[in-house]
Structures are given as structure tokens and as C-alpha cells.
GUGUZA-592789 format. One line per 2 residues: number of its first residue (from 1); their letters; for each residue x, y, z of N, C-alpha, C. Coordinates in steps of 0.2 Angstrom, whole numbers. Example, Ala and Ser with C-alpha at 12.3 -4.5 7.8 and 13.67 -1.06 7.14 Angstrom:
BEGIN
1> AS> 66:-28:39:62:-22:39:66:-16:39 ~ 64:-11:35:68:-5:36:64:0:39
! end
This chain:
BEGIN
1> MV> 1229:695:-187:1231:690:-182:1224:688:-178 ~ 1223:682:-177:1217:680:-173:1218:680:-166
3> AP> 1214:683:-162:1215:683:-155:1214:676:-152 ~ 1218:674:-147:1217:667:-144:1210:667:-141
5> SP> 1207:661:-141:1200:660:-138:1201:660:-130 ~ 1196:663:-127:1197:663:-119:1196:656:-116
7> AP> 1199:655:-111:1199:649:-107:1191:647:-106 ~ 1190:641:-106:1183:639:-105:1181:641:-98
9> LI> 1174:643:-97:1171:646:-91:1167:640:-88 ~ 1169:639:-81:1166:633:-78:1162:637:-72
11> AI> 1156:635:-72:1151:637:-66:1153:633:-60 ~ 1153:636:-54:1154:633:-48:1148:634:-44
13> VD> 1144:630:-42:1138:631:-38:1139:627:-31 ~ 1140:631:-26:1141:628:-20:1139:634:-14
15> DD> 1136:632:-9:1134:637:-4:1140:639:0 ~ 1145:635:0:1151:636:4:1156:641:0
17> AG> 1157:647:3:1162:651:-1:1169:649:-1 ~ 1171:645:4:1178:642:4:1179:637:-1
19> VR> 1174:633:-3:1174:628:-8:1174:632:-15 ~ 1170:637:-15:1170:641:-22:1177:644:-23
21> GS> 1180:647:-18:1186:650:-19:1192:645:-20 ~ 1192:639:-17:1197:634:-18:1196:631:-25
23> LD> 1190:630:-27:1189:627:-34:1191:632:-39 ~ 1189:639:-38:1191:644:-43:1199:644:-44
25> SL> 1202:644:-38:1210:644:-38:1212:638:-42 ~ 1209:632:-41:1211:626:-45:1210:626:-52
27> LR> 1204:629:-54:1203:630:-61:1208:635:-64 ~ 1209:640:-61:1214:645:-64:1221:642:-65
29> SA> 1223:638:-60:1229:635:-60:1230:630:-66 ~ 1224:628:-69:1223:623:-74:1222:627:-81
31> GL> 1222:633:-81:1221:637:-87:1213:638:-88 ~ 1209:637:-84:1202:638:-84:1199:644:-81
33> RG> 1193:646:-82:1190:651:-78:1184:649:-74 ~ 1184:651:-68:1178:649:-64:1174:655:-62
35> LG> 1167:653:-62:1162:658:-60:1158:655:-55 ~ 1158:658:-49:1155:655:-43:1148:658:-42
37> FS> 1144:653:-39:1137:655:-37:1136:652:-31 ~ 1133:655:-26:1131:653:-19:1125:649:-19
39> RA> 1121:650:-24:1114:646:-25:1113:644:-32 ~ 1109:638:-33:1107:636:-39:1103:641:-43
41> ED> 1099:644:-39:1094:649:-42:1098:655:-45 ~ 1104:657:-42:1108:662:-45:1111:660:-52
43> LL> 1113:654:-53:1115:652:-59:1110:652:-64 ~ 1104:650:-62:1098:649:-67:1096:656:-69
45> GA> 1097:661:-65:1095:668:-67:1101:672:-70 ~ 1107:669:-71:1112:673:-73:1112:673:-81
47> AI> 1113:679:-84:1113:680:-91:1119:676:-94 ~ 1125:676:-90:1131:672:-93:1130:665:-93
49> RE> 1125:662:-91:1124:655:-90:1125:652:-97 ~ 1123:655:-103:1124:652:-109:1131:651:-111
51> RV> 1136:655:-108:1143:655:-110:1147:650:-106 ~ 1143:647:-101:1147:642:-97:1148:635:-101
53> AC> 1154:633:-100:1156:626:-104:1154:620:-100 ~ 1154:621:-93:1153:615:-89:1150:618:-82
55> IV> 1146:614:-78:1143:616:-72:1146:611:-67 ~ 1149:613:-62:1151:609:-56:1146:611:-50
57> TD> 1142:607:-48:1137:609:-42:1138:604:-36 ~ 1137:607:-30:1136:603:-24:1129:600:-24
59> LH> 1129:595:-21:1122:591:-21:1118:594:-16 ~ 1120:595:-10:1116:598:-4:1117:605:-3
61> MP> 1112:609:-5:1112:617:-4:1105:619:-1 ~ 1105:624:2:1099:627:4:1095:629:-2
63> GM> 1088:629:-2:1084:630:-8:1085:625:-13 ~ 1087:626:-19:1087:621:-24:1093:617:-23
65> TG> 1092:610:-23:1098:606:-23:1102:605:-29 ~ 1107:602:-29:1111:600:-36:1107:596:-40
67> LQ> 1103:591:-38:1099:587:-42:1093:591:-45 ~ 1090:595:-41:1085:599:-44:1088:604:-49
69> LQ> 1094:607:-48:1097:611:-53:1098:607:-59 ~ 1100:601:-59:1102:597:-65:1095:596:-68
71> SE> 1090:594:-65:1083:593:-68:1081:599:-71 ~ 1081:605:-68:1079:611:-71:1083:613:-77
73> LT> 1089:612:-77:1094:614:-83:1091:609:-89 ~ 1090:603:-87:1087:599:-93:1081:601:-95
75> RR> 1076:603:-91:1070:605:-93:1070:611:-97 ~ 1075:616:-96:1076:622:-100:1080:620:-106
77> GC> 1082:614:-107:1085:613:-114:1093:614:-114 ~ 1096:616:-108:1103:617:-107:1107:611:-108
79> TQ> 1112:612:-112:1116:606:-114:1123:606:-111 ~ 1124:610:-106:1131:610:-103:1131:604:-99
81> PV> 1137:601:-99:1138:595:-94:1138:597:-87 ~ 1136:593:-83:1135:594:-76:1139:589:-72
83> IV> 1143:591:-67:1147:587:-63:1144:588:-56 ~ 1142:583:-52:1139:584:-45:1145:582:-40
85> MT> 1145:585:-35:1150:584:-29:1146:584:-23 ~ 1148:580:-18:1144:580:-12:1149:577:-6
87> AF> 1148:579:0:1151:577:6:1148:571:9 ~ 1142:570:6:1137:564:9:1135:560:3
89> PT> 1139:556:0:1137:552:-5:1133:546:-3 ~ 1128:545:-7:1124:539:-6:1123:535:-13
91> DA> 1122:529:-13:1121:526:-20:1115:529:-23 ~ 1109:530:-19:1103:533:-22:1105:540:-26
93> AR> 1108:544:-22:1110:551:-25:1114:550:-31 ~ 1119:546:-31:1124:544:-37:1119:542:-43
95> DQ> 1115:537:-41:1111:534:-47:1107:539:-50 ~ 1104:544:-46:1099:549:-48:1103:554:-52
97> AM> 1109:556:-50:1113:561:-53:1115:558:-60 ~ 1117:552:-60:1120:549:-67:1114:548:-71
99> AG> 1108:545:-69:1102:544:-73:1100:551:-76 ~ 1101:556:-72:1099:563:-75:1104:566:-80
101> GA> 1109:563:-81:1114:565:-86:1120:568:-83 ~ 1122:568:-76:1128:570:-74:1134:566:-77
103> RA> 1139:570:-78:1145:567:-81:1150:564:-76 ~ 1149:566:-70:1153:563:-65:1150:565:-58
105> FL> 1151:560:-53:1148:561:-46:1154:560:-42 ~ 1157:566:-38:1163:566:-35:1161:567:-27
107> TK> 1165:564:-23:1165:565:-16:1169:570:-13 ~ 1166:574:-9:1170:580:-6:1174:577:1
109> PV> 1180:579:2:1183:584:-1:1185:581:-8 ~ 1184:585:-13:1185:583:-20:1193:582:-22
111> DP> 1195:577:-24:1202:576:-26:1203:581:-32 ~ 1208:585:-32:1209:590:-37:1210:587:-44
113> DM> 1214:582:-44:1215:578:-51:1209:575:-54 ~ 1205:572:-49:1199:569:-52:1194:574:-55
115> LL> 1194:580:-51:1189:585:-54:1192:588:-61 ~ 1198:589:-61:1201:592:-67:1200:587:-73
117> EA> 1201:580:-71:1200:575:-76:1193:575:-79 ~ 1188:575:-74:1181:575:-76:1180:581:-80
119> IE> 1182:587:-79:1181:593:-83:1184:592:-90 ~ 1190:590:-90:1194:589:-96:1190:584:-101
121> SV> 1187:579:-98:1184:574:-102:1177:577:-105 ~ 1174:581:-101:1168:584:-104:1169:590:-109
123> LG> 1175:593:-108:1176:598:-113:1179:596:-119 ~ 1181:589:-119:1184:586:-125:1190:589:-127
! end
């Protein structure tokens, strides 16, 4: 008998512990697994990063921003889809994120259905 494959692992990069916790709960309710990181640098240094199916990142964080994380992931040849979220959306930030390959640009507070739809679309 073949063991069922584990639920996809979604990295959540946000400096707000409350956001990470609520997104983790949302993902679990949808049959996904969340893995939280308080800083972009922590995700970049994590050995498990290779097993992540999708990265959901905040735009504005201390240290490396979500856009800088996206750029660094691309530089390192990482192919995981990135979804950017922010409480302070601007056309310039949206344009930069999407031009850099982001699969979605969502405004906080993030609509749970919109986030799940974005994740499902990138997971195929």
C-alpha cells in the first residue's frame, strides 16, 4: 500500500506573529501545512526551504523586504511561486512584485478565500 503524500508545505514569511498564526490556521483548515518565518533571512537559511511548495510573504518587514526576498530567491534559482501581501499597497509595489514573478499581490487584511484561491492556482 502506498502512503498518501503529505499536504503541500506553504512558507509564511511575516514579522507579525498574529498574522503567521492566523494564516497557519487557515492553511490547516484547507488541508495544507504552514511553516512560519518571522524574517525573510530565516527562510533563506532554512534547510527545509527546498520542500516548500509556495511562499507567502509580507511586503514590509524589518531587514529584508518581501520584494528583496523575491529577488534573492530568483537569484538563487528557486522556482517556488511567491505570493506577496501588504497592508500598504501601491501601484509601484504591485508592479515591481508582479514583474519579479509574484503570482499574486494581495492586500491585508487578506481575504481568506482570495489567498486560498491564489495558493491553489499556483499548486495546480
